[in-house]
DRENDO-1510 file (C-alpha; in Angstrom, 1 decimal, always signed):
<recs>
REC; n; res; u; v; w
REC; 1; MET; -49.3; -53.1; +20.1 .
REC; 2; ASN; -45.5; -53.4; +19.2 .
REC; 3; PHE; -44.5; -49.9; +17.8 .
REC; 4; HIS; -41.0; -50.9; +16.9 .
REC; 5; SER; -42.3; -53.7; +14.1 .
REC; 6; SER; -45.0; -51.4; +12.8 .
REC; 7; PRO; -44.7; -49.0; +9.8 .
REC; 8; PHE; -44.6; -45.2; +10.6 .
REC; 9; GLU; -48.1; -44.4; +8.6 .
REC; 10; ALA; -49.5; -47.1; +11.4 .
REC; 11; TRP; -48.4; -44.8; +14.3 .
REC; 12; PRO; -50.9; -42.8; +16.4 .
REC; 13; PHE; -51.2; -39.6; +15.1 .
REC; 14; ILE; -49.8; -37.8; +18.4 .
REC; 15; LEU; -46.8; -40.2; +18.5 .
REC; 16; LYS; -46.1; -39.0; +14.5 .
REC; 17; LEU; -45.9; -35.8; +15.7 .
REC; 18; ASN; -43.9; -36.2; +18.6 .
REC; 19; PHE; -41.4; -37.8; +16.3 .
REC; 20; VAL; -41.3; -35.2; +13.6 .
REC; 21; LEU; -40.7; -32.3; +16.1 .
REC; 22; SER; -37.9; -34.2; +17.6 .
REC; 23; LEU; -36.2; -34.9; +14.5 .
REC; 24; CYS; -36.7; -30.9; +13.4 .
REC; 25; PHE; -35.3; -30.1; +16.7 .
REC; 26; PHE; -32.1; -32.4; +16.4 .
REC; 27; CYS; -31.6; -30.8; +13.2 .
REC; 28; LEU; -32.0; -27.5; +14.0 .
REC; 29; SER; -29.6; -28.3; +17.0 .
REC; 30; LEU; -27.2; -29.9; +14.9 .
REC; 31; ILE; -27.3; -26.8; +12.3 .
REC; 32; LEU; -27.0; -24.3; +15.0 .
REC; 33; ILE; -23.9; -26.5; +16.8 .
REC; 34; SER; -22.1; -26.5; +13.3 .
REC; 35; ALA; -22.7; -23.0; +12.4 .
REC; 36; LEU; -21.4; -21.9; +15.9 .
REC; 37; TYR; -18.5; -24.0; +15.4 .
REC; 38; TYR; -17.7; -23.1; +12.0 .
REC; 39; GLN; -18.0; -19.4; +13.1 .
REC; 40; ARG; -15.7; -20.1; +16.1 .
REC; 41; LEU; -13.3; -21.6; +13.6 .
REC; 42; ASN; -13.5; -18.9; +11.0 .
REC; 43; LYS; -12.8; -16.3; +13.9 .
REC; 44; ASN; -10.0; -18.3; +15.0 .
REC; 45; LEU; -8.5; -18.2; +11.2 .
REC; 46; LYS; -8.9; -14.7; +11.2 .
REC; 47; LEU; -7.2; -13.7; +13.9 .
REC; 48; LYS; -4.3; -15.9; +13.1 .
REC; 49; ARG; -4.2; -14.3; +9.6 .
REC; 50; ARG; -4.5; -10.9; +11.1 .
REC; 51; LYS; -1.4; -11.7; +13.8 .
REC; 52; ALA; +0.5; -13.2; +10.9 .
REC; 53; LEU; +0.0; -9.9; +8.6 .
REC; 54; GLU; +0.4; -7.7; +11.8 .
REC; 55; ASN; +4.1; -9.3; +12.2 .
REC; 56; ILE; +4.7; -8.9; +8.4 .
REC; 57; LEU; +3.7; -4.6; +8.5 .
REC; 58; LEU; +5.9; -4.6; +11.8 .
REC; 59; ASP; +9.0; -6.0; +9.9 .
REC; 60; PHE; +8.4; -4.0; +6.4 .
REC; 61; ILE; +7.6; -0.5; +8.4 .
REC; 62; ASN; +10.7; -1.1; +10.5 .
REC; 63; SER; +12.4; -1.8; +7.3 .
REC; 64; TYR; +11.1; +1.0; +5.3 .
REC; 65; LEU; +12.1; +3.3; +8.3 .
REC; 66; PHE; +15.5; +2.7; +9.0 .
REC; 67; ASP; +17.2; +0.4; +6.8 .
REC; 68; GLU; +19.0; +2.4; +4.6 .
REC; 69; ASP; +19.5; -0.7; +2.1 .
REC; 70; PHE; +15.6; -1.5; +1.9 .
REC; 71; ASP; +14.4; -1.2; -1.6 .
REC; 72; LYS; +11.4; +1.1; -1.1 .
REC; 73; ASN; +9.8; +0.8; -4.4 .
REC; 74; GLU; +10.3; -3.1; -5.1 .
REC; 75; GLU; +9.1; -3.9; -1.4 .
REC; 76; VAL; +6.3; -1.7; -1.5 .
REC; 77; PHE; +5.0; -3.3; -4.6 .
REC; 78; LYS; +5.4; -6.9; -3.4 .
REC; 79; LEU; +3.4; -6.4; +0.0 .
REC; 80; LYS; +0.7; -4.9; -1.6 .
REC; 81; LYS; +0.5; -7.9; -4.6 .
REC; 82; GLU; +1.1; -10.6; -1.7 .
REC; 83; HIS; -0.4; -8.9; +1.6 .
REC; 84; LEU; -2.8; -6.5; +1.0 .
REC; 85; PRO; -5.5; -7.7; -1.5 .
REC; 86; THR; -8.7; -6.7; +0.1 .
REC; 87; ASN; -10.3; -4.0; +2.6 .
REC; 88; PHE; -9.7; -6.0; +5.4 .
REC; 89; HIS; -5.6; -6.1; +5.0 .
REC; 90; LEU; -5.8; -2.7; +4.2 .
REC; 91; LYS; -7.6; -1.5; +7.7 .
REC; 92; ILE; -4.7; -3.7; +9.2 .
REC; 93; ALA; -1.9; -1.9; +7.7 .
REC; 94; LEU; -3.5; +1.5; +8.5 .
REC; 95; LYS; -3.6; +0.3; +12.2 .
REC; 96; GLN; -0.1; -0.2; +11.8 .
REC; 97; LEU; +1.0; +2.8; +10.7 .
REC; 98; LEU; -1.2; +5.0; +13.3 .
REC; 99; ILE; +0.8; +3.1; +15.8 .
REC; 100; PHE; +3.9; +4.1; +14.3 .
REC; 101; ASN; +2.9; +7.8; +13.7 .
REC; 102; GLU; +2.0; +8.3; +17.3 .
REC; 103; ASN; +5.2; +6.7; +18.5 .
REC; 104; LEU; +7.5; +8.6; +15.9 .
REC; 105; LYS; +8.4; +12.3; +15.1 .
REC; 106; GLY; +10.2; +14.2; +13.0 .
REC; 107; GLU; +11.5; +12.7; +9.5 .
REC; 108; SER; +9.8; +9.6; +9.9 .
REC; 109; THR; +6.4; +11.1; +10.1 .
REC; 110; ALA; +6.9; +12.5; +6.7 .
REC; 111; MET; +8.1; +8.8; +5.4 .
REC; 112; ILE; +5.1; +7.3; +7.4 .
REC; 113; LYS; +2.9; +9.8; +5.1 .
REC; 114; ASN; +4.7; +8.9; +2.0 .
REC; 115; LEU; +4.0; +5.0; +2.8 .
REC; 116; PHE; +0.1; +5.7; +3.2 .
REC; 117; ILE; +0.1; +7.0; -0.2 .
REC; 118; SER; +2.5; +4.4; -2.0 .
REC; 119; LEU; +0.6; +1.3; -0.3 .
REC; 120; GLY; -2.8; +3.2; -1.7 .
REC; 121; LEU; -4.2; +3.9; +1.1 .
REC; 122; TYR; -4.9; +7.3; +0.4 .
REC; 123; ASP; -7.3; +6.0; -2.4 .
REC; 124; TYR; -9.0; +3.6; +0.2 .
REC; 125; ILE; -9.4; +6.6; +2.6 .
REC; 126; VAL; -10.9; +8.7; +0.2 .
REC; 127; SER; -13.5; +6.1; -0.7 .
REC; 128; GLU; -14.7; +5.6; +2.9 .
REC; 129; LEU; -15.2; +9.1; +3.1 .
REC; 130; LYS; -17.7; +8.8; +0.2 .
REC; 131; SER; -19.5; +5.7; +1.8 .
REC; 132; ASN; -22.9; +6.2; +3.1 .
REC; 133; ALA; -21.9; +4.3; +6.2 .
REC; 134; TRP; -21.0; +7.3; +9.0 .
REC; 135; GLN; -19.1; +5.0; +10.9 .
REC; 136; ARG; -16.6; +4.7; +7.7 .
REC; 137; LYS; -17.0; +8.2; +7.5 .
REC; 138; ALA; -15.8; +9.2; +11.0 .
REC; 139; ARG; -12.7; +6.6; +10.7 .
REC; 140; ALA; -11.3; +8.0; +7.8 .
REC; 141; LEU; -11.2; +11.7; +9.1 .
REC; 142; PHE; -9.8; +10.4; +12.4 .
REC; 143; VAL; -7.1; +8.3; +10.1 .
REC; 144; LEU; -6.6; +11.6; +8.2 .
REC; 145; SER; -6.5; +13.7; +10.9 .
REC; 146; GLN; -3.8; +11.7; +12.8 .
REC; 147; LEU; -1.6; +11.1; +9.6 .
REC; 148; SER; -2.1; +15.0; +8.6 .
REC; 149; ILE; -3.1; +14.2; +5.0 .
REC; 150; GLU; -4.4; +17.1; +3.1 .
REC; 151; ILE; -7.3; +16.1; +1.0 .
REC; 152; PRO; -9.5; +18.4; -1.3 .
REC; 153; GLU; -11.7; +20.8; +0.4 .
REC; 154; GLY; -14.4; +19.7; -1.6 .
REC; 155; LEU; -14.8; +16.3; +0.3 .
REC; 156; ILE; -14.5; +17.8; +3.6 .
REC; 157; ASP; -17.3; +20.5; +3.2 .
REC; 158; PRO; -20.2; +18.1; +3.2 .
REC; 159; LEU; -19.0; +16.3; +6.0 .
REC; 160; ILE; -19.1; +19.7; +8.2 .
REC; 161; ASN; -22.8; +19.4; +8.0 .
REC; 162; ASP; -23.0; +15.5; +8.2 .
REC; 163; LYS; -26.3; +14.5; +9.8 .
REC; 164; LYS; -24.2; +12.5; +12.4 .
REC; 165; ILE; -22.8; +14.2; +14.8 .
REC; 166; GLU; -20.0; +12.1; +15.1 .
REC; 167; VAL; -19.0; +12.9; +11.5 .
REC; 168; ARG; -19.3; +16.4; +11.7 .
REC; 169; GLN; -17.0; +16.4; +14.8 .
REC; 170; GLN; -13.8; +14.4; +13.4 .
REC; 171; ALA; -14.5; +16.7; +10.1 .
REC; 172; ILE; -14.1; +19.9; +12.5 .
REC; 173; LEU; -11.0; +18.2; +14.3 .
REC; 174; TYR; -9.6; +17.3; +11.0 .
REC; 175; ILE; -9.9; +20.8; +9.8 .
REC; 176; LEU; -8.3; +22.3; +13.3 .
REC; 177; ASN; -5.2; +20.0; +13.1 .
REC; 178; LEU; -4.4; +20.9; +9.7 .
REC; 179; SER; -4.8; +24.5; +9.4 .
REC; 180; GLU; -2.4; +26.9; +9.8 .
REC; 181; ALA; -4.0; +29.9; +8.9 .
REC; 182; ASN; -8.0; +30.7; +9.0 .
REC; 183; PRO; -8.4; +27.9; +11.6 .
REC; 184; LEU; -12.6; +28.8; +12.2 .
REC; 185; GLY; -13.2; +29.7; +8.7 .
REC; 186; PHE; -15.7; +26.7; +8.4 .
REC; 187; LEU; -17.6; +28.4; +11.0 .
REC; 188; ASN; -19.0; +30.1; +7.7 .
REC; 189; LYS; -20.0; +27.2; +6.5 .
REC; 190; ILE; -21.7; +25.2; +9.4 .
REC; 191; LYS; -25.5; +25.1; +9.1 .
REC; 192; SER; -26.1; +23.0; +12.6 .
REC; 193; PRO; -25.5; +24.5; +16.2 .
REC; 194; LEU; -22.0; +23.8; +17.6 .
REC; 195; THR; -22.1; +21.2; +20.7 .
REC; 196; LEU; -20.8; +21.7; +24.0 .
REC; 197; TRP; -18.1; +19.1; +23.2 .
REC; 198; GLN; -17.1; +20.5; +19.8 .
REC; 199; GLN; -16.7; +24.1; +21.4 .
REC; 200; ILE; -14.3; +22.6; +23.9 .
REC; 201; TYR; -12.4; +20.9; +21.1 .
REC; 202; ILE; -12.1; +24.4; +19.3 .
REC; 203; GLU; -10.8; +26.1; +22.2 .
REC; 204; ASN; -8.3; +23.1; +23.2 .
REC; 205; SER; -7.0; +23.3; +19.9 .
REC; 206; LEU; -6.7; +27.1; +19.7 .
REC; 207; LYS; -4.8; +27.1; +23.3 .
REC; 208; ASN; -2.6; +24.0; +22.8 .
REC; 209; ALA; -1.9; +22.9; +18.9 .
REC; 210; TYR; -2.7; +25.9; +16.7 .
REC; 211; LYS; +0.5; +28.1; +16.3 .
REC; 212; GLY; -1.1; +30.9; +13.8 .
REC; 213; GLU; -2.7; +34.1; +14.6 .
REC; 214; ILE; -6.1; +34.1; +16.9 .
REC; 215; PRO; -8.8; +35.1; +14.5 .
REC; 216; ASP; -11.1; +38.0; +15.5 .
REC; 217; PHE; -14.3; +36.5; +16.6 .
REC; 218; SER; -16.3; +39.5; +16.2 .
REC; 219; GLN; -16.9; +38.0; +12.5 .
REC; 220; TRP; -19.0; +35.3; +13.4 .
REC; 221; LEU; -21.4; +38.0; +16.1 .
REC; 222; ASN; -24.0; +38.0; +13.1 .
REC; 223; HIS; -24.1; +34.1; +12.7 .
REC; 224; ASP; -27.3; +32.3; +12.2 .
REC; 225; MET; -26.3; +29.9; +14.7 .
REC; 226; CYS; -27.1; +31.0; +18.2 .
REC; 227; SER; -24.1; +28.7; +19.7 .
REC; 228; VAL; -21.7; +30.3; +17.3 .
REC; 229; VAL; -22.7; +33.5; +18.5 .
REC; 230; ALA; -22.4; +32.8; +22.1 .
REC; 231; PHE; -19.1; +30.7; +21.3 .
REC; 232; SER; -17.8; +33.5; +19.9 .
REC; 233; ILE; -18.4; +35.6; +22.5 .
REC; 234; ARG; -16.9; +33.7; +25.0 .
REC; 235; MET; -14.0; +33.1; +23.0 .
REC; 236; MET; -13.2; +37.0; +23.2 .
REC; 237; SER; -12.8; +37.1; +26.6 .
REC; 238; GLU; -10.6; +33.5; +26.6 .
REC; 239; PHE; -8.4; +35.5; +23.9 .
REC; 240; ASN; -8.5; +39.0; +25.5 .
REC; 241; GLN; -9.6; +40.5; +22.3 .
REC; 242; PHE; -10.9; +43.8; +24.2 .
REC; 243; GLN; -11.1; +45.6; +21.1 .
REC; 244; ASN; -14.7; +44.1; +20.8 .
REC; 245; ILE; -15.9; +45.6; +24.0 .
REC; 246; PRO; -18.0; +48.3; +22.6 .
REC; 247; VAL; -19.2; +45.8; +19.7 .
REC; 248; LEU; -20.1; +43.4; +23.0 .
REC; 249; MET; -22.0; +45.8; +24.9 .
REC; 250; ALA; -24.9; +45.6; +22.2 .
REC; 251; PHE; -25.4; +41.7; +23.1 .
REC; 252; ILE; -26.3; +42.3; +26.9 .
REC; 253; ASP; -29.6; +43.4; +25.1 .
REC; 254; HIS; -30.2; +40.3; +22.6 .
REC; 255; LYS; -33.4; +38.6; +22.3 .
REC; 256; GLU; -31.7; +35.3; +23.0 .
REC; 257; GLU; -30.8; +34.5; +26.6 .
REC; 258; ALA; -28.0; +32.2; +26.5 .
REC; 259; ILE; -26.2; +34.9; +24.1 .
REC; 260; ARG; -27.2; +37.6; +26.6 .
REC; 261; LYS; -25.7; +35.7; +29.4 .
REC; 262; GLU; -22.3; +35.3; +28.0 .
REC; 263; ALA; -22.3; +38.7; +26.8 .
REC; 264; ILE; -22.6; +39.4; +30.8 .
REC; 265; ARG; -19.7; +37.0; +31.6 .
REC; 266; SER; -17.3; +37.9; +29.2 .
REC; 267; LEU; -17.7; +41.6; +29.9 .
REC; 268; GLY; -17.1; +40.7; +33.5 .
REC; 269; LYS; -14.2; +38.9; +32.8 .
REC; 270; MET; -12.7; +41.6; +30.7 .
REC; 271; GLU; -13.6; +44.2; +33.9 .
REC; 272; HIS; -15.6; +46.6; +31.9 .
REC; 273; ASN; -16.3; +49.0; +33.8 .
REC; 274; GLU; -19.3; +50.6; +32.3 .
REC; 275; LEU; -21.3; +46.9; +32.6 .
REC; 276; LEU; -22.7; +47.2; +36.1 .
REC; 277; PRO; -24.3; +50.1; +36.2 .
REC; 278; ILE; -26.4; +49.1; +33.0 .
REC; 279; LEU; -27.0; +45.3; +34.2 .
REC; 280; ILE; -28.2; +46.8; +37.9 .
REC; 281; SER; -30.8; +49.0; +35.8 .
REC; 282; LYS; -32.3; +46.3; +34.4 .
REC; 283; PHE; -32.0; +43.6; +36.9 .
REC; 284; HIS; -35.7; +43.4; +38.0 .
REC; 285; ASN; -37.0; +43.3; +34.3 .
REC; 286; GLU; -34.6; +40.3; +33.1 .
REC; 287; THR; -35.0; +36.4; +33.7 .
REC; 288; GLN; -33.5; +34.4; +36.6 .
REC; 289; LEU; -30.7; +33.1; +34.8 .
REC; 290; ILE; -29.7; +36.8; +33.9 .
REC; 291; LYS; -30.5; +37.7; +37.7 .
REC; 292; GLN; -28.0; +34.8; +38.9 .
REC; 293; GLU; -25.2; +35.8; +36.2 .
REC; 294; THR; -25.2; +39.5; +36.8 .
REC; 295; LEU; -24.8; +38.7; +40.4 .
REC; 296; LYS; -21.9; +36.6; +39.8 .
REC; 297; THR; -20.8; +39.6; +38.1 .
REC; 298; ILE; -21.1; +41.8; +40.8 .
REC; 299; LYS; -19.1; +39.5; +43.3 .
REC; 300; HIS; -16.3; +39.6; +40.4 .
REC; 301; ILE; -16.0; +43.2; +39.8 .
REC; 302; GLY; -18.4; +45.0; +42.0 .
REC; 303; THR; -18.6; +46.6; +45.0 .
REC; 304; TYR; -21.2; +45.9; +48.1 .
REC; 305; LYS; -22.5; +49.5; +47.2 .
REC; 306; HIS; -23.4; +47.9; +43.7 .
REC; 307; LEU; -25.0; +45.3; +45.5 .
REC; 308; ALA; -27.1; +47.5; +47.4 .
REC; 309; ASP; -28.2; +49.5; +44.1 .
REC; 310; LEU; -30.0; +46.8; +43.4 .
REC; 311; GLY; -32.9; +48.3; +46.1 .
REC; 312; LEU; -35.6; +46.7; +48.3 .
REC; 313; GLY; -37.1; +45.2; +45.1 .
REC; 314; ILE; -35.0; +42.0; +45.7 .
REC; 315; TYR; -37.4; +41.0; +48.1 .
REC; 316; GLN; -39.8; +40.6; +45.6 .
REC; 317; GLU; -37.3; +37.9; +43.7 .
REC; 318; ASN; -37.4; +34.1; +44.2 .
REC; 319; ASN; -35.9; +32.2; +46.6 .
REC; 320; SER; -33.1; +31.2; +44.6 .
REC; 321; VAL; -32.3; +35.2; +43.6 .
REC; 322; LYS; -32.7; +36.0; +47.4 .
REC; 323; VAL; -30.2; +33.3; +48.6 .
REC; 324; THR; -27.4; +34.4; +46.2 .
REC; 325; TYR; -27.8; +37.9; +47.5 .
REC; 326; TYR; -27.8; +36.7; +50.9 .
REC; 327; ASN; -24.5; +34.5; +50.5 .
REC; 328; LEU; -23.0; +37.7; +48.2 .
REC; 329; GLU; -24.0; +40.3; +51.0 .
REC; 330; ARG; -22.3; +38.1; +53.7 .
REC; 331; TYR; -19.2; +38.1; +51.1 .
REC; 332; PHE; -18.8; +41.5; +50.9 .
REC; 333; ARG; -19.3; +42.0; +54.5 .
REC; 334; SER; -16.7; +39.3; +55.5 .
REC; 335; LYS; -14.1; +41.3; +53.1 .
REC; 336; PRO; -11.5; +43.3; +55.6 .
REC; 337; SER; -11.4; +46.3; +53.6 .
REC; 338; PHE; -15.3; +46.6; +53.9 .
REC; 339; ASN; -16.0; +49.8; +55.7 .
REC; 340; ILE; -19.5; +50.6; +56.7 .
REC; 341; ASP; -18.7; +54.2; +57.6 .
REC; 342; SER; -17.5; +54.8; +53.9 .
REC; 343; ILE; -20.5; +54.3; +52.2 .
REC; 344; ASP; -24.0; +55.4; +52.1 .
REC; 345; LEU; -26.1; +55.1; +55.1 .
REC; 346; ILE; -28.9; +52.8; +53.1 .
REC; 347; LEU; -25.6; +50.3; +54.0 .
REC; 348; LYS; -25.3; +50.5; +57.1 .
REC; 349; SER; -27.4; +47.5; +58.0 .
REC; 350; PRO; -28.1; +44.7; +55.7 .
REC; 351; LEU; -30.5; +44.4; +53.3 .
REC; 352; LEU; -31.9; +41.2; +54.2 .
REC; 353; THR; -30.0; +40.0; +57.4 .
REC; 354; PRO; -30.8; +41.2; +60.8 .
</recs>
């Protein structure tokens, strides 16, 4: 049978099916190749336009900052009209301003802020803050923080409690970077726990960037969030707020283990001499975490006598606590100042070692 001379209708079914599937596959392959080619071509065109705009912005910003004969108002108007018609172009302009801001100081940074507003980037960033996309909100907060641009408090407050942790973190960094007084006022407004990274950022900002008066952390000891309370207790010792020691002593009996631990650690760092007798009296009724923290505190501010005051009950503790006790006992006995004859008879031989 001559298939080449037969009409399509006369072909066997399996041959028709094979032909149709082959044709569909060929068409799909052609469409896919065309789409990939178009995507690649479009990407290259975007990169080319982006590079061209970056060069234009580079020349423009240099002239704006350093050319005294540059007509700022007229050139800004022309740049906005001819080169910044869409959000895509505004994003590129923001990136260039951030690069200049990172490398310049003093009067130039003030001029960059003026240019930011003149180019309409302030309105664009505010619209990004109101977006539903958390990435856009976080990016907007980062830009505002880097350029030290102030915005209404009403726009920032909702972001402190945003459902995305990245947005909350950027909002906190923004507040810390721009605060001249009361840098931690936002703690009164937060409704979600402080993460470890947020606590680190806050501490570093207070120590390295903030120039104002450090707040009294006792004002947050009754906060609804345990993480805020624990953080405040830790900061008391970091910033030597010895006036809060009497208040802090009550927190070694707090119902939350994490808060008890921070209270013990902070009081130990401040070397409060009334701490160890209380901790020793409570030792065998405490959790494993608090027992370990108590032993660390004895090492830091105590003596061999404090260690021995724990008594024979140490034998009833789990292996982890006993190992820590044993190492601490060796530590005290190895100190040159250790004098076995100067303490009570019960200390003349170690409790755990032969």
